[in-house]
C-alpha positions in Angstrom: 0.1 -0.2 0.0 2.9 2.5 0.8 4.8 1.7 -2.3 1.0 2.4 -4.3 1.0 5.9 -2.4 4.8 6.7 -2.8 4.3 5.8 -6.8 1.5 8.0 -7.2 2.7 10.6 -5.5 6.0 10.4 -8.0 4.0 10.3 -11.0 1.8 13.2 -10.1 5.1 15.9 -9.6 6.4 14.6 -12.4 2.9 15.4 -14.1 3.0 18.9 -12.3 6.3 19.1 -13.2 6.0 18.8 -16.7 3.3 21.2 -17.2 5.3 23.8 -14.7 8.3 23.3 -17.2 5.8 23.8 -20.4 3.9 26.8 -18.8 7.7 28.2 -18.0 9.2 27.5 -21.5 6.2 29.0 -22.9 6.0 31.9 -20.7 9.5 32.5 -21.5 9.4 31.9 -25.3 6.4 34.7 -25.2 8.5 37.3 -23.1 11.7 36.4 -25.9 8.9 37.2 -28.5 7.8 40.4 -26.9 11.4 41.6 -26.4 12.4 40.7 -30.3 8.7 42.9 -31.3 9.9 45.5 -29.0 13.4 45.7 -30.0 12.1 46.1 -33.9 9.3 48.8 -33.1 12.1 50.8 -31.2 14.4 50.3 -34.4 11.3 52.3 -36.4 11.0 54.6 -33.9 13.4 55.8 -31.8 14.6 58.7 -34.4 11.6 60.6 -33.4 13.4 61.0 -30.2 16.0 62.6 -31.5 15.3 66.6 -32.1 17.3 67.6 -34.8 20.5 68.7 -34.6 19.2 72.8 -35.7 17.2 72.5 -32.6 18.6 70.5 -30.2 19.2 72.5 -27.1 17.1 75.3 -28.4 14.5 76.5 -26.0 13.9 79.6 -27.6 11.4 82.7 -26.2 9.4 80.4 -24.2 9.3 81.0 -20.5 10.9 78.1 -18.5 8.1 75.1 -17.0 11.2 74.4 -15.0 10.3 78.0 -12.8 7.6 79.2 -10.8 5.1 82.2 -12.0 7.2 84.3 -9.5 10.5 82.4 -11.3 11.8 80.7 -8.3 13.5 77.6 -9.7 12.3 73.9 -10.2 15.7 72.0 -9.2 13.9 68.4 -7.5 10.9 65.8 -8.2 8.8 67.6 -5.2 9.3 70.7 -6.7 8.1 69.9 -10.2 5.0 68.6 -7.9 4.1 71.3 -6.8 5.4 73.3 -10.1 2.7 70.8 -12.1 -0.2 72.1 -10.0 0.1 75.7 -10.3 0.1 75.2 -13.7 -2.3 72.9 -13.8 -4.7 75.3 -11.5 -3.7 78.4 -13.5 -4.3 76.9 -16.8 -8.1 75.9 -15.2 -8.5 79.4 -13.7 -7.9 80.8 -16.8 -10.7 78.6 -18.6 -12.6 77.7 -16.2 -13.3 74.9 -13.9 -14.4 71.8 -14.6 -17.7 70.1 -13.3 -17.7 66.5 -11.3 -16.3 63.7 -13.7 -19.1 61.2 -14.7 -17.8 58.7 -13.4 -20.6 55.9 -12.5 -22.0 55.3 -15.7 -22.3 52.2 -18.0 -21.8 52.6 -21.5 -25.5 51.8 -23.3 -24.6 49.8 -26.9 -27.3 51.0 -29.4 -26.2 48.6 -32.0 -23.9 45.7 -32.4 -22.3 44.4 -35.7 -19.8 41.6 -36.0 -16.9 42.4 -38.7 -13.8 40.8 -39.7 -12.0 40.0 -36.7 -13.4 42.7 -34.3 -16.9 43.7 -32.9 -18.4 47.3 -34.0 -20.7 48.5 -31.1 -22.6 52.0 -31.6 -22.5 53.3 -28.4 -24.1 56.4 -26.3 -23.1 57.9 -22.6 -23.3 61.3 -22.0 -20.0 63.5 -21.8 -21.2 65.9 -20.1 -23.3 66.5 -17.7 -27.1 65.9 -19.0 -25.7 66.0 -22.4 -25.5 62.3 -24.0 -23.2 61.3 -27.3 -23.0 58.7 -29.6 -19.7 56.5 -31.1 -18.6 53.7 -32.0 -16.6 50.9 -29.5 -14.4 48.8 -31.5 -13.7 45.5 -29.3 -10.6 43.1 -30.9 -10.9 39.0 -30.9 -9.2 37.6 -27.9 -9.3 36.8 -24.6 -8.1 38.8 -21.7 -7.8 42.7 -21.1 -6.2 45.1 -23.6 -4.9 48.0 -24.1 -6.8 50.9 -25.8 -7.3 54.5 -27.3 -9.7 57.0 -27.7 -10.1 58.9 -30.9 -11.5 62.1 -31.1 -12.5 64.3 -34.4 -15.7 66.7 -36.4 -17.7 63.1 -36.3 -16.7 59.3 -34.6 -17.3 57.6 -38.4 -14.1 59.0 -40.1 -12.1 56.7 -37.4 -13.8 53.6 -38.1 -12.6 53.9 -41.7 -16.0 55.6 -42.9 -14.1 58.5 -44.2 -11.7 60.2 -45.5 -8.4 58.2 -46.5 -5.7 57.6 -43.7 -7.5 59.3 -40.6 -9.3 56.0 -39.6 -6.8 55.4 -36.7 -9.4 53.6 -34.8 -10.1 50.8 -36.9 -6.6 50.8 -37.9 -5.4 50.1 -34.1 -8.4 47.6 -33.7 -6.8 45.4 -36.1 -3.4 45.6 -34.1 -5.2 44.3 -31.0 -6.5 47.6 -29.4 -10.1 48.5 -27.9 -11.0 52.3 -29.7 -13.9 54.1 -28.6 -14.3 57.0 -31.7 -16.3 60.3 -30.4 -17.0 62.9 -32.6 -18.9 66.5 -32.5 -21.0 65.7 -35.0 -24.3 68.2 -34.2 -21.9 71.2 -33.8 -19.7 70.1 -37.0 -23.1 70.5 -38.5 -24.2 73.6 -37.4 -20.4 74.7 -38.0 -20.0 76.0 -34.2 -17.8 72.8 -33.9 -16.5 72.1 -29.9 -18.4 71.9 -27.0 -19.7 74.4 -24.7 -21.0 74.2 -21.1 -23.1 74.8 -19.8 -24.3 75.9 -22.9 -23.4 77.6 -26.0 -25.2 80.8 -25.1 -23.3 81.7 -21.7 -20.3 78.7 -21.5 -18.3 79.2 -18.2 -15.4 77.5 -19.7 -13.1 77.8 -22.7 -14.9 75.4 -25.3 -11.2 73.9 -26.1 -11.2 73.1 -22.4 -15.1 71.8 -22.1 -13.7 69.3 -25.4 -10.5 68.0 -22.7 -13.5 67.6 -19.9 -15.4 65.1 -22.3 -12.6 62.9 -23.0 -11.7 62.8 -19.8 -15.5 61.6 -19.2 -14.8 59.1 -22.4 -12.2 57.4 -21.0 -14.1 56.5 -17.1 -16.6 55.4 -19.0 -14.1 53.1 -21.4 -11.9 52.1 -18.5 -15.2 50.5 -17.1 -15.1 47.8 -19.9 -14.2 44.4 -19.1 -12.0 44.2 -22.0 -10.0 47.3 -21.0 -7.1 47.6 -18.8 -7.7 50.7 -17.4 -4.5 51.7 -17.1 -3.3 51.3 -20.5 -5.8 54.2 -22.1 -4.3 56.2 -24.6 -5.9 59.2 -26.5 -5.6 60.1 -30.8 -6.8 62.8 -33.1 -6.1 65.0 -36.2 -5.8 68.7 -36.5 -9.0 69.5 -34.7 -9.0 66.5 -33.1 -4.9 66.8 -32.9 -6.0 69.9 -30.8 -8.7 68.4 -28.9 -6.7 65.1 -27.8 -3.7 67.5 -26.9 -5.3 69.4 -24.4 -7.0 66.2 -22.9 -3.8 64.3 -21.6 -2.5 67.2 -21.0 -5.0 68.5 -18.5 -6.3 64.7 -17.4 -3.4 62.6 -16.2 -4.9 59.3 -16.6 -4.2 58.8 -20.6 -1.3 57.1 -20.4 0.1 58.3 -23.5 -0.8 60.2 -26.4 -0.2 61.0 -30.5 -1.8 65.0 -31.7 -1.1 64.8 -34.9 -0.5 68.6 -36.6 -2.5 70.8 -34.2 -0.6 73.1 -34.3 1.2 72.4 -30.7 2.1 75.9 -29.7 0.1 79.4 -30.7 1.3 81.0 -34.1 -0.7 83.8 -35.3 1.4 82.9 -38.7 -0.7 79.9 -39.8 -4.6 80.2 -40.4 -4.7 76.6 -38.9 -3.0 77.1 -35.8 -6.4 79.1 -34.6 -6.7 78.5 -31.0 -7.9 82.5 -31.4 -11.4 81.5 -32.7 -14.5 81.5 -30.1 -14.6 77.1 -30.6 -11.2 76.7 -29.1 -9.7 79.5 -26.4 -11.4 82.7 -27.9 -14.6 82.3 -26.8 -17.0 84.9 -25.9 -20.9 85.1 -26.1 -22.3 84.7 -29.8 -23.4 85.9 -32.5 -20.2 86.0 -33.8 -18.1 87.6 -36.3 -15.3 87.1 -38.4 -14.7 83.8 -37.8 -12.5 81.5 -39.7 -9.7 84.0 -40.0 -6.4 83.6 -41.6 -4.3 84.8 -38.8 -4.8 85.5 -34.9 -3.7 89.4 -35.0 -4.4 90.0 -31.0 -5.7 93.5 -31.6 -8.9 91.3 -33.5 -8.4 88.5 -31.2 -11.7 88.2 -28.6 -12.4 85.8 -25.4 -9.2 84.8 -23.8 -6.8 84.1 -26.4 -5.4 87.7 -26.5 -5.1 88.0 -22.8 -2.8 84.6 -23.0 -0.9 86.1 -25.8 -0.2 89.5 -23.4 0.5 87.5 -20.3 3.1 85.1 -21.9 1.6 82.2 -21.9 1.8 79.5 -24.3 0.6 75.4 -25.2 4.8 74.1 -23.9 3.7 74.4 -20.3 0.7 71.9 -20.8 3.1 69.7 -22.9 5.3 69.6 -19.4 1.6 68.7 -17.5 2.4 65.2 -19.6 5.5 64.5 -18.1 6.6 61.6 -17.5 4.2 60.0 -19.5 5.4 59.8 -23.4 3.8 61.6 -26.4 4.2 61.9 -29.8 3.7 65.5 -32.2 3.0 63.6 -35.6 3.8 66.7 -37.5 2.6 68.0 -41.0 2.5 71.5 -42.0 1.5 73.0 -39.2 4.1 71.5 -36.6 7.6 71.3 -38.9 10.9 70.2 -37.2 10.6 73.9 -35.3 8.2 72.9 -33.0 11.5 71.0 -31.2 12.0 74.3 -29.8 8.9 74.6 -27.4 9.3 70.6 -27.0 12.7 70.9 -25.9 10.9 72.3 -22.6 9.5 68.8 -22.1 12.1 67.2 -22.5 14.0 68.9 -19.7 11.2 68.5 -17.4 11.7 64.4 -18.2 15.2 64.8 -18.2 14.6 66.4 -14.3 12.5 63.6 -13.1 14.9 61.1 -14.5 12.9 59.6 -17.6 14.1 59.3 -21.1 12.4 58.6 -24.7 9.5 60.8 -23.7 8.7 63.3 -26.1 8.5 61.9 -30.3 7.6 64.3 -33.4 7.8 62.8 -36.5 7.1 65.4 -39.3 5.8 64.7 -43.0 5.3 67.7 -45.4 1.4 68.0 -45.5 -1.2 68.7 -43.3 -3.0 65.5 -44.6 -1.7 62.5 -42.5 0.0 60.3 -44.6 0.4 55.9 -44.3 3.7 56.3 -43.3 3.3 58.8 -40.4 0.3 56.7 -39.3 2.3 53.5 -39.1 4.8 55.8 -36.9 2.1 56.6 -34.4 0.3 53.2 -34.1 3.9 51.8 -33.5 4.1 54.3 -30.7 1.0 52.8 -28.9 2.2 49.4 -29.7 5.5 50.1 -28.1 4.1 52.2 -24.8 0.5 50.2 -24.1 1.0 47.1 -25.7 4.4 45.7 -25.2 6.1 48.3 -22.7 2.8 48.6 -20.9 3.6 52.0 -19.5 1.5 52.0 -17.0 0.1 55.4 -15.5 0.0 54.0 -11.8 3.6 54.0 -12.3 4.1 57.4 -11.6 
């Protein structure tokens, strides 16, 4: 009897050992595969993290984020934490305070369509208090929690491959294994008032671009509740109008793990008609009716709302970029964000350097405003590197 028990125990031990070894070997092989993939991706995107020689260590005339508004220097990580709070508080004071986040809502599924390799849901949720929106949730096949990306634009259809070429960011990212949520301002795009307004367009107490950022924050909360999504690995992306939206959302709301901003005009530039932060649907809000919109330049004498005050008082958007640190971001630059934008971006690099981080600020450049398959590939690889393989998590900092 004793021999039988011994034989039984040995047999089970051998079986357990074989299963464990197989599992360990499989995990090791997966790890090696991931390491190989990471190396391949990094080889393709690493040049994007190196400022061109012409602009390296050139900080221009931008006010340093590493100085408090009273000019005291920021010398430690603890200093930066206080300085970061100061920047965020100042900009929120100037642009208008957000309402409470809509944390406890669930996404409503309106319609479901099986697609090749993923499921497409038409969804509904509140992005402002009392104001619902509809968008598209794309979920790739496969078990387990996945990284996710929120895509923002004039309307949600373009990003799911129902619009202009090379703007189908949500569709392409879903084919690469990301859950994506595509949202857009369809109603105000159709009325040509664009943006979002709170509490309403007649009396908005918040600059519209900041309202868009708040809406994206609520999109993060509702997306993070999905069982397929790893809430610590959610990024955001947008082009042009959507690029401005994604930039303000990721800078002002620190739960976004990383971001890609496609040619939004990352700093104020009165000479560029597409870098039109002076418009009333961005940072130049005033009570309608509006006049003189779609101006070709942002002459401070003609501007209204908050925008001219920002310029007069020396504020610029590089201060918001600094709020990303150490979260990674990529500028997918075109005609509005040329290599010269490394000058303001160097300030974000300096903040990351103070915090002990490298390779957190990237820029890719193309000649024209419109995205291309090549520029999009860099953006998708950026998300794969930081959200899929490196698993850069917000909780790490």
